[in-house]
DRENDO-1510 file (C-alpha; in Angstrom, 1 decimal, always signed):
<recs>
REC; n; res; u; v; w
REC; 1; UNK; -43.7; +88.8; +6.6 .
REC; 2; UNK; -42.2; +86.9; +3.6 .
REC; 3; UNK; -38.7; +88.3; +4.3 .
REC; 4; UNK; -39.0; +87.1; +7.9 .
REC; 5; UNK; -39.9; +83.6; +6.9 .
REC; 6; UNK; -37.1; +83.5; +4.5 .
REC; 7; UNK; -34.6; +84.7; +7.0 .
REC; 8; UNK; -35.9; +82.0; +9.7 .
REC; 9; UNK; -35.6; +79.3; +7.1 .
REC; 10; UNK; -32.0; +80.3; +6.3 .
REC; 11; UNK; -31.2; +80.4; +10.0 .
REC; 12; UNK; -32.6; +76.8; +10.3 .
REC; 13; UNK; -30.6; +75.6; +7.4 .
REC; 14; UNK; -27.3; +77.1; +8.8 .
REC; 15; UNK; -28.0; +75.5; +12.1 .
REC; 16; UNK; -28.7; +72.1; +10.4 .
REC; 17; UNK; -25.5; +72.4; +8.4 .
REC; 18; UNK; -23.5; +73.2; +11.6 .
REC; 19; UNK; -24.7; +70.1; +13.4 .
REC; 20; UNK; -23.9; +68.1; +10.3 .
REC; 21; UNK; -20.3; +69.3; +10.3 .
REC; 22; UNK; -20.1; +68.5; +14.0 .
REC; 23; UNK; -21.4; +64.8; +13.8 .
REC; 24; UNK; -20.1; +63.9; +10.2 .
REC; 25; UNK; -16.5; +65.1; +9.5 .
REC; 26; UNK; -15.3; +65.4; +6.1 .
REC; 27; UNK; -13.0; +62.6; +6.3 .
REC; 28; UNK; -15.9; +60.1; +7.2 .
REC; 29; UNK; -17.3; +57.7; +4.7 .
REC; 30; UNK; -20.6; +58.7; +3.0 .
REC; 31; UNK; -23.7; +57.9; +5.0 .
REC; 32; UNK; -25.5; +54.8; +4.4 .
REC; 33; UNK; -29.2; +55.2; +3.0 .
REC; 34; UNK; -31.6; +55.7; +5.9 .
REC; 35; UNK; -32.7; +52.5; +7.5 .
REC; 36; UNK; -36.1; +53.9; +8.4 .
REC; 37; UNK; -35.1; +53.4; +12.1 .
REC; 38; UNK; -37.6; +54.8; +14.4 .
REC; 39; UNK; -36.4; +55.4; +17.9 .
REC; 40; UNK; -39.5; +57.1; +19.4 .
REC; 41; UNK; -41.6; +55.2; +21.8 .
REC; 42; UNK; -45.3; +54.5; +21.1 .
REC; 43; UNK; -47.5; +57.1; +22.8 .
REC; 44; UNK; -49.4; +54.4; +24.6 .
REC; 45; UNK; -46.1; +53.2; +25.9 .
REC; 46; UNK; -45.0; +56.8; +27.1 .
REC; 47; UNK; -48.3; +57.0; +28.9 .
REC; 48; UNK; -48.0; +53.9; +30.8 .
REC; 49; UNK; -44.3; +53.5; +30.7 .
REC; 50; UNK; -44.0; +53.2; +34.6 .
REC; 51; UNK; -46.5; +50.5; +34.8 .
REC; 52; UNK; -45.0; +48.1; +32.3 .
REC; 53; UNK; -43.3; +44.9; +33.2 .
REC; 54; UNK; -40.1; +43.7; +31.7 .
REC; 55; UNK; -41.6; +41.6; +29.1 .
REC; 56; UNK; -43.6; +44.5; +27.6 .
REC; 57; UNK; -40.5; +46.7; +27.8 .
REC; 58; UNK; -38.3; +44.4; +25.7 .
REC; 59; UNK; -41.2; +43.6; +23.2 .
REC; 60; UNK; -41.5; +47.3; +22.6 .
REC; 61; UNK; -37.7; +47.8; +22.1 .
REC; 62; UNK; -37.0; +44.9; +19.8 .
REC; 63; UNK; -38.2; +46.5; +16.5 .
REC; 64; UNK; -35.2; +47.9; +14.6 .
REC; 65; UNK; -34.5; +46.5; +11.1 .
REC; 66; UNK; -30.9; +45.4; +10.4 .
REC; 67; UNK; -29.0; +48.0; +8.2 .
REC; 68; UNK; -26.6; +46.6; +5.7 .
REC; 69; UNK; -23.0; +46.6; +6.4 .
REC; 70; UNK; -20.9; +49.2; +4.6 .
REC; 71; UNK; -17.4; +50.7; +4.4 .
REC; 72; UNK; -18.1; +52.8; +7.7 .
REC; 73; UNK; -18.4; +49.4; +9.5 .
REC; 74; UNK; -14.5; +49.2; +9.4 .
REC; 75; UNK; -12.7; +49.2; +12.8 .
REC; 76; UNK; -12.0; +52.6; +14.2 .
REC; 77; UNK; -8.5; +53.9; +13.5 .
REC; 78; UNK; -7.2; +55.0; +16.9 .
REC; 79; UNK; -4.5; +57.2; +15.2 .
REC; 80; UNK; -2.3; +56.7; +18.1 .
REC; 81; UNK; +1.2; +55.5; +18.4 .
REC; 82; UNK; +2.2; +53.0; +21.1 .
REC; 83; UNK; +4.4; +54.5; +23.8 .
REC; 84; UNK; +3.5; +51.9; +26.4 .
REC; 85; UNK; +7.2; +50.6; +26.5 .
REC; 86; UNK; +8.8; +54.0; +26.9 .
REC; 87; UNK; +9.2; +54.2; +30.5 .
REC; 88; UNK; +7.1; +56.0; +33.1 .
REC; 89; UNK; +3.8; +57.9; +32.5 .
REC; 90; UNK; +5.4; +61.3; +32.5 .
REC; 91; UNK; +7.9; +60.4; +29.9 .
REC; 92; UNK; +5.1; +58.9; +27.7 .
REC; 93; UNK; +3.1; +62.0; +28.3 .
REC; 94; UNK; +5.8; +64.2; +27.2 .
REC; 95; UNK; +6.5; +62.1; +24.2 .
REC; 96; UNK; +2.7; +61.9; +23.4 .
REC; 97; UNK; +2.6; +65.8; +23.7 .
REC; 98; UNK; +5.6; +66.4; +21.7 .
REC; 99; UNK; +3.9; +67.9; +18.6 .
REC; 100; UNK; +1.9; +70.2; +20.8 .
REC; 101; UNK; +5.1; +71.1; +22.9 .
REC; 102; UNK; +7.1; +71.9; +19.8 .
REC; 103; UNK; +4.5; +74.2; +18.4 .
REC; 104; UNK; +4.3; +76.2; +21.6 .
REC; 105; UNK; +8.0; +76.4; +22.5 .
REC; 106; UNK; +9.1; +77.1; +19.1 .
REC; 107; UNK; +6.6; +79.8; +18.8 .
REC; 108; UNK; +7.8; +81.4; +22.0 .
REC; 109; UNK; +11.3; +81.4; +20.7 .
REC; 110; UNK; +10.2; +83.4; +17.7 .
REC; 111; UNK; +8.3; +85.8; +20.0 .
REC; 112; UNK; +10.9; +86.3; +22.8 .
REC; 113; UNK; +13.5; +88.2; +20.6 .
REC; 114; UNK; +14.1; +91.0; +23.1 .
REC; 115; UNK; +14.3; +91.2; +26.8 .
REC; 116; UNK; +11.4; +93.4; +27.9 .
REC; 117; UNK; +7.8; +92.3; +28.1 .
REC; 118; UNK; +5.9; +94.8; +26.1 .
REC; 119; UNK; +2.5; +95.0; +24.5 .
REC; 120; UNK; +3.7; +93.9; +21.2 .
REC; 121; UNK; +5.1; +90.6; +22.8 .
REC; 122; UNK; +1.9; +90.1; +24.7 .
REC; 123; UNK; -0.2; +90.5; +21.5 .
REC; 124; UNK; +2.1; +87.9; +19.7 .
REC; 125; UNK; +1.7; +85.5; +22.6 .
REC; 126; UNK; -2.0; +85.7; +22.6 .
REC; 127; UNK; -2.0; +85.0; +18.9 .
REC; 128; UNK; +0.2; +82.0; +19.5 .
REC; 129; UNK; -2.1; +80.6; +22.2 .
REC; 130; UNK; -5.2; +81.0; +20.1 .
REC; 131; UNK; -3.4; +79.1; +17.2 .
REC; 132; UNK; -2.6; +76.4; +19.8 .
REC; 133; UNK; -6.5; +75.9; +20.1 .
REC; 134; UNK; -6.7; +77.3; +23.6 .
REC; 135; UNK; -9.5; +79.7; +22.4 .
REC; 136; UNK; -9.6; +83.5; +22.5 .
REC; 137; UNK; -11.0; +83.7; +26.0 .
REC; 138; UNK; -8.5; +81.3; +27.6 .
REC; 139; UNK; -5.8; +83.0; +25.6 .
REC; 140; UNK; -6.6; +86.4; +26.7 .
REC; 141; UNK; -6.9; +85.3; +30.4 .
REC; 142; UNK; -3.3; +83.8; +30.3 .
REC; 143; UNK; -1.8; +86.8; +28.8 .
REC; 144; UNK; -3.4; +89.0; +31.2 .
REC; 145; UNK; -2.2; +87.0; +34.2 .
REC; 146; UNK; +1.3; +86.9; +32.6 .
REC; 147; UNK; +1.5; +90.7; +32.3 .
REC; 148; UNK; +0.6; +91.3; +36.0 .
REC; 149; UNK; +3.8; +92.5; +37.8 .
REC; 150; UNK; +5.9; +91.6; +34.7 .
REC; 151; UNK; +4.9; +94.4; +32.1 .
REC; 152; UNK; +7.9; +96.5; +31.1 .
REC; 153; UNK; +10.3; +94.2; +32.9 .
REC; 154; UNK; +13.0; +91.9; +31.6 .
REC; 155; UNK; +11.7; +88.4; +30.8 .
REC; 156; UNK; +13.2; +85.2; +29.4 .
REC; 157; UNK; +11.7; +82.4; +27.4 .
REC; 158; UNK; +11.9; +79.9; +30.4 .
REC; 159; UNK; +10.3; +82.5; +32.7 .
REC; 160; UNK; +7.3; +82.8; +30.3 .
REC; 161; UNK; +7.0; +79.1; +30.0 .
REC; 162; UNK; +7.1; +78.7; +33.9 .
REC; 163; UNK; +4.5; +81.3; +34.2 .
REC; 164; UNK; +2.1; +80.0; +31.6 .
REC; 165; UNK; +2.5; +76.4; +33.1 .
REC; 166; UNK; +1.5; +77.5; +36.5 .
REC; 167; UNK; -1.5; +79.5; +35.0 .
REC; 168; UNK; -2.5; +76.6; +32.9 .
REC; 169; UNK; -2.3; +74.1; +35.8 .
REC; 170; UNK; -4.6; +76.4; +37.9 .
REC; 171; UNK; -7.2; +76.3; +35.1 .
REC; 172; UNK; -7.1; +72.5; +34.8 .
REC; 173; UNK; -6.8; +71.6; +38.4 .
REC; 174; UNK; -10.5; +71.8; +39.1 .
REC; 175; UNK; -11.5; +69.4; +36.3 .
REC; 176; UNK; -8.7; +66.8; +36.9 .
REC; 177; UNK; -11.0; +64.2; +38.5 .
REC; 178; UNK; -10.4; +60.5; +38.0 .
REC; 179; UNK; -13.5; +58.4; +37.5 .
REC; 180; UNK; -14.7; +57.2; +40.8 .
REC; 181; UNK; -17.0; +54.2; +40.6 .
REC; 182; UNK; -18.8; +54.4; +43.9 .
REC; 183; UNK; -21.3; +51.7; +45.1 .
REC; 184; UNK; -24.8; +52.8; +44.1 .
REC; 185; UNK; -26.9; +54.2; +46.9 .
REC; 186; UNK; -29.4; +51.5; +46.4 .
REC; 187; UNK; -26.7; +48.9; +47.4 .
REC; 188; UNK; -27.6; +46.6; +44.5 .
REC; 189; UNK; -26.6; +46.5; +40.8 .
REC; 190; UNK; -23.4; +47.8; +39.1 .
REC; 191; UNK; -22.1; +51.3; +38.7 .
REC; 192; UNK; -23.2; +52.1; +35.1 .
REC; 193; UNK; -21.1; +54.1; +32.8 .
REC; 194; UNK; -22.6; +55.3; +29.5 .
REC; 195; UNK; -19.8; +56.2; +26.8 .
REC; 196; UNK; -20.7; +58.5; +24.0 .
REC; 197; UNK; -18.9; +60.3; +21.3 .
REC; 198; UNK; -18.8; +60.4; +17.5 .
REC; 199; UNK; -17.4; +57.5; +15.4 .
REC; 200; UNK; -13.6; +57.6; +15.0 .
REC; 201; UNK; -12.7; +59.2; +18.3 .
REC; 202; UNK; -11.5; +56.0; +19.8 .
REC; 203; UNK; -14.6; +55.2; +21.9 .
REC; 204; UNK; -14.6; +51.5; +21.9 .
REC; 205; UNK; -10.8; +51.4; +22.6 .
REC; 206; UNK; -11.4; +53.7; +25.5 .
REC; 207; UNK; -14.1; +51.4; +27.0 .
REC; 208; UNK; -11.5; +48.4; +26.5 .
REC; 209; UNK; -8.8; +50.5; +28.3 .
REC; 210; UNK; -11.1; +51.5; +31.2 .
REC; 211; UNK; -12.3; +47.9; +31.7 .
REC; 212; UNK; -8.6; +46.9; +31.9 .
REC; 213; UNK; -7.7; +49.7; +34.3 .
REC; 214; UNK; -10.8; +49.0; +36.5 .
REC; 215; UNK; -10.0; +45.3; +36.7 .
REC; 216; UNK; -6.2; +45.5; +37.0 .
REC; 217; UNK; -5.8; +48.7; +39.0 .
REC; 218; UNK; -8.9; +48.7; +41.2 .
REC; 219; UNK; -9.7; +44.9; +41.3 .
REC; 220; UNK; -13.3; +45.5; +40.1 .
REC; 221; UNK; -15.5; +43.1; +38.1 .
REC; 222; UNK; -16.5; +44.6; +34.9 .
REC; 223; UNK; -19.0; +44.1; +32.1 .
REC; 224; UNK; -19.3; +45.6; +28.8 .
REC; 225; UNK; -22.4; +46.1; +26.5 .
REC; 226; UNK; -22.2; +46.6; +22.8 .
REC; 227; UNK; -24.7; +49.4; +22.4 .
REC; 228; UNK; -23.4; +50.6; +19.0 .
REC; 229; UNK; -25.6; +48.2; +17.1 .
REC; 230; UNK; -25.4; +50.2; +14.0 .
REC; 231; UNK; -21.7; +49.4; +13.3 .
REC; 232; UNK; -20.7; +45.7; +13.3 .
REC; 233; UNK; -17.0; +46.6; +13.7 .
REC; 234; UNK; -17.8; +48.4; +17.2 .
REC; 235; UNK; -19.0; +44.9; +18.4 .
REC; 236; UNK; -16.0; +43.1; +17.0 .
REC; 237; UNK; -13.6; +45.6; +18.5 .
REC; 238; UNK; -15.4; +45.1; +21.9 .
REC; 239; UNK; -15.2; +41.3; +21.6 .
REC; 240; UNK; -11.4; +41.6; +21.2 .
REC; 241; UNK; -11.2; +43.7; +24.3 .
REC; 242; UNK; -13.6; +41.4; +26.3 .
REC; 243; UNK; -11.1; +38.5; +25.5 .
REC; 244; UNK; -8.1; +40.6; +26.4 .
REC; 245; UNK; -9.5; +41.8; +29.7 .
REC; 246; UNK; -11.7; +39.0; +30.7 .
REC; 247; UNK; -14.7; +41.2; +31.0 .
REC; 248; UNK; -18.1; +39.6; +29.7 .
REC; 249; UNK; -19.6; +41.3; +26.8 .
REC; 250; UNK; -23.4; +41.5; +26.2 .
REC; 251; UNK; -24.1; +42.0; +22.6 .
REC; 252; UNK; -27.0; +41.5; +20.0 .
REC; 253; UNK; -27.1; +41.3; +16.2 .
REC; 254; UNK; -26.4; +44.3; +14.1 .
REC; 255; UNK; -29.3; +46.5; +13.9 .
REC; 256; UNK; -30.9; +45.5; +17.3 .
REC; 257; UNK; -32.3; +48.1; +19.5 .
REC; 258; UNK; -29.5; +49.7; +21.6 .
REC; 259; UNK; -31.8; +50.5; +24.5 .
REC; 260; UNK; -32.7; +46.7; +24.7 .
REC; 261; UNK; -28.9; +46.0; +24.8 .
REC; 262; UNK; -28.5; +48.4; +27.8 .
REC; 263; UNK; -31.6; +47.1; +29.5 .
REC; 264; UNK; -30.6; +43.4; +29.4 .
REC; 265; UNK; -26.9; +44.2; +30.1 .
REC; 266; UNK; -27.9; +45.9; +33.3 .
REC; 267; UNK; -30.0; +43.0; +34.2 .
REC; 268; UNK; -27.4; +40.4; +33.7 .
REC; 269; UNK; -24.7; +42.7; +35.4 .
REC; 270; UNK; -26.9; +43.0; +38.4 .
REC; 271; UNK; -27.6; +39.2; +38.5 .
REC; 272; UNK; -23.9; +38.4; +38.3 .
REC; 273; UNK; -22.7; +40.8; +40.8 .
REC; 274; UNK; -20.6; +42.9; +38.4 .
REC; 275; UNK; -19.1; +46.1; +40.0 .
REC; 276; UNK; -19.1; +48.2; +36.9 .
REC; 277; UNK; -21.1; +48.2; +33.6 .
REC; 278; UNK; -19.6; +50.0; +30.6 .
REC; 279; UNK; -22.1; +50.8; +27.8 .
REC; 280; UNK; -20.9; +51.7; +24.4 .
REC; 281; UNK; -23.3; +53.9; +22.2 .
REC; 282; UNK; -23.7; +54.8; +18.6 .
REC; 283; UNK; -21.9; +57.9; +17.4 .
REC; 284; UNK; -23.1; +58.3; +13.8 .
REC; 285; UNK; -26.8; +57.9; +13.0 .
REC; 286; UNK; -28.6; +59.6; +10.1 .
REC; 287; UNK; -28.6; +63.0; +11.8 .
REC; 288; UNK; -28.5; +64.7; +15.2 .
REC; 289; UNK; -32.1; +64.0; +15.8 .
REC; 290; UNK; -31.7; +60.3; +15.5 .
REC; 291; UNK; -28.6; +60.4; +17.6 .
REC; 292; UNK; -30.2; +62.4; +20.4 .
REC; 293; UNK; -33.4; +60.1; +20.4 .
REC; 294; UNK; -31.2; +57.0; +20.6 .
REC; 295; UNK; -29.2; +58.3; +23.5 .
REC; 296; UNK; -32.2; +59.7; +25.4 .
REC; 297; UNK; -34.0; +56.4; +24.9 .
REC; 298; UNK; -31.2; +54.4; +26.4 .
REC; 299; UNK; -31.1; +56.6; +29.4 .
REC; 300; UNK; -34.9; +56.5; +29.7 .
REC; 301; UNK; -35.0; +52.7; +29.6 .
REC; 302; UNK; -32.2; +52.3; +32.1 .
REC; 303; UNK; -34.0; +54.6; +34.5 .
REC; 304; UNK; -36.9; +51.9; +34.5 .
REC; 305; UNK; -34.3; +49.8; +36.4 .
REC; 306; UNK; -33.2; +52.5; +38.7 .
REC; 307; UNK; -33.7; +56.3; +38.5 .
REC; 308; UNK; -30.2; +57.0; +39.3 .
REC; 309; UNK; -28.9; +55.3; +36.1 .
REC; 310; UNK; -26.7; +56.0; +34.3 .
REC; 311; UNK; -24.2; +57.0; +37.2 .
REC; 312; UNK; -21.8; +58.5; +34.8 .
REC; 313; UNK; -22.0; +59.7; +31.1 .
REC; 314; UNK; -18.6; +60.0; +29.6 .
REC; 315; UNK; -17.9; +61.8; +26.2 .
REC; 316; UNK; -14.8; +60.6; +24.4 .
REC; 317; UNK; -13.3; +63.5; +22.4 .
REC; 318; UNK; -10.5; +63.3; +19.7 .
REC; 319; UNK; -7.8; +66.1; +20.4 .
REC; 320; UNK; -7.0; +66.2; +16.7 .
REC; 321; UNK; -10.3; +67.9; +16.1 .
REC; 322; UNK; -9.0; +71.0; +17.7 .
REC; 323; UNK; -11.8; +73.7; +18.1 .
REC; 324; UNK; -14.4; +71.3; +16.8 .
REC; 325; UNK; -14.1; +69.6; +20.1 .
REC; 326; UNK; -15.9; +72.6; +21.7 .
REC; 327; UNK; -18.9; +72.1; +19.3 .
REC; 328; UNK; -19.0; +68.4; +20.2 .
REC; 329; UNK; -19.2; +68.8; +23.8 .
REC; 330; UNK; -22.0; +71.5; +23.4 .
REC; 331; UNK; -23.8; +69.2; +21.2 .
REC; 332; UNK; -23.7; +66.1; +23.3 .
REC; 333; UNK; -24.5; +68.2; +26.4 .
REC; 334; UNK; -27.7; +69.1; +24.8 .
REC; 335; UNK; -28.5; +65.3; +24.3 .
REC; 336; UNK; -27.4; +63.9; +27.6 .
REC; 337; UNK; -26.0; +64.9; +30.9 .
REC; 338; UNK; -22.2; +64.7; +30.3 .
REC; 339; UNK; -20.5; +64.1; +33.6 .
REC; 340; UNK; -16.8; +63.5; +32.4 .
REC; 341; UNK; -14.4; +63.6; +29.5 .
REC; 342; UNK; -11.8; +61.4; +28.1 .
REC; 343; UNK; -9.6; +63.0; +25.6 .
REC; 344; UNK; -7.7; +60.7; +23.1 .
REC; 345; UNK; -5.1; +61.0; +20.3 .
REC; 346; UNK; -3.1; +63.8; +22.0 .
REC; 347; UNK; +0.0; +62.2; +20.5 .
REC; 348; UNK; -1.4; +62.6; +17.0 .
REC; 349; UNK; -2.0; +66.3; +17.3 .
REC; 350; UNK; -0.4; +69.6; +17.8 .
REC; 351; UNK; -3.6; +70.8; +19.3 .
REC; 352; UNK; -3.1; +69.7; +23.0 .
REC; 353; UNK; -4.0; +73.2; +24.0 .
REC; 354; UNK; -7.7; +72.4; +23.3 .
REC; 355; UNK; -8.0; +70.7; +26.6 .
REC; 356; UNK; -7.1; +73.8; +28.4 .
REC; 357; UNK; -9.8; +75.8; +26.5 .
REC; 358; UNK; -12.5; +73.0; +27.2 .
REC; 359; UNK; -11.6; +73.2; +30.9 .
REC; 360; UNK; -11.8; +76.9; +31.1 .
REC; 361; UNK; -15.0; +77.3; +29.1 .
REC; 362; UNK; -17.1; +74.2; +30.4 .
REC; 363; UNK; -15.6; +73.0; +33.6 .
REC; 364; UNK; -16.5; +69.4; +32.9 .
REC; 365; UNK; -14.4; +66.9; +34.8 .
REC; 366; UNK; -11.5; +65.2; +32.6 .
REC; 367; UNK; -11.1; +61.6; +33.9 .
REC; 368; UNK; -8.4; +60.5; +31.7 .
REC; 369; UNK; -6.3; +61.3; +28.5 .
REC; 370; UNK; -4.8; +59.0; +25.9 .
REC; 371; UNK; -1.4; +59.5; +24.3 .
REC; 372; UNK; -1.2; +56.1; +22.6 .
REC; 373; UNK; -2.8; +52.8; +21.7 .
REC; 374; UNK; -1.2; +50.7; +24.5 .
REC; 375; UNK; -3.4; +50.2; +27.7 .
REC; 376; UNK; -0.8; +52.2; +29.7 .
REC; 377; UNK; -1.1; +55.1; +27.3 .
REC; 378; UNK; -4.4; +56.2; +28.9 .
REC; 379; UNK; -4.1; +57.3; +32.5 .
REC; 380; UNK; -6.0; +59.6; +34.9 .
REC; 381; UNK; -5.4; +63.3; +34.2 .
REC; 382; UNK; -3.0; +65.3; +36.2 .
REC; 383; UNK; -3.3; +69.0; +35.7 .
REC; 384; UNK; +0.3; +69.8; +36.7 .
REC; 385; UNK; +1.9; +67.0; +34.7 .
REC; 386; UNK; -0.1; +68.2; +31.6 .
REC; 387; UNK; +0.6; +71.8; +31.9 .
REC; 388; UNK; +4.5; +71.4; +32.3 .
REC; 389; UNK; +4.6; +68.7; +29.5 .
REC; 390; UNK; +2.7; +71.1; +27.1 .
REC; 391; UNK; +5.2; +73.8; +27.8 .
REC; 392; UNK; +8.1; +71.6; +27.4 .
REC; 393; UNK; +9.1; +71.8; +31.2 .
REC; 394; UNK; +10.3; +68.8; +33.3 .
REC; 395; UNK; +8.7; +67.6; +36.6 .
REC; 396; UNK; +9.3; +69.8; +39.6 .
</recs>
């Protein structure tokens, strides 16, 4: 019995350490001391939550102490180069994926030293795909498809790249789904998008770019809500994007209740007739439990306005994280119903293959990808363009 308890405690500790590595990267600044923030709802509130009026809800929400500003409040470094003036989207995509492309094509050149496709070449190719962060399962699938009808036959480097591009595009095609902001079924209120992700992935910048694209490309009126109330720099960044895009920003003081911000922002967006409301969220609280409670509380409070809220939950992932992106997606799917992804910083990484592995394993829609810091460097995701750019192939 003693041994069993000890084993159980070790397992729990290992799981906690795993969650800590996912949410807090080694490069992140040290955590601030706990602010004793309690995001739970009072039992009496939970019992009568559907009967409360607006005044009671806001009174319950506004109880969070203000944390002191620290080094972690510094603006997020997007880690992206601006390719916005380098021609069309395909050329910017190719430029942004150049590190990943070089890794794949140079590796293939080293492998294809003989004409016939044999088992040794397939094994080396599978290893290359795993190293490119596609993941073991996806790498094995691609190699198996390549070998069909080609094993033992003469094959060139270009033929392998063409075949891989077609197989990768087939994996990516089902998830290549742009963000569609449909009018809510109720006919009233804005389309609400909750944006989540750990700090440093480019979350606030993504919100700014989404606002710009929705306004300029789709002619929609957009409002933004600064729901990351634990990081003053997040609000400051959104204020810059608000001025740049002309989208109104709803914000409160540092340390205010994020759910209160979301609640009031929805009310104002509905009153002013906004088409879309983009809500930022915290990405780094004291631990996974705090972060989960924060996100779930925002969702719960929004549903008091409309059970269908939020209409979309977008997770922003940093491509430079490689395989850790798999763990982040798993973790956030436990917290909220993630409906789509935006993958950033593909230009700063040789790990562009991670997007293929994510699509194959999870099947979560990919709304957009980012290959630079310019507004035009984030575009809707195209499976064929991405696959061909990743393998160093031109447009067909």
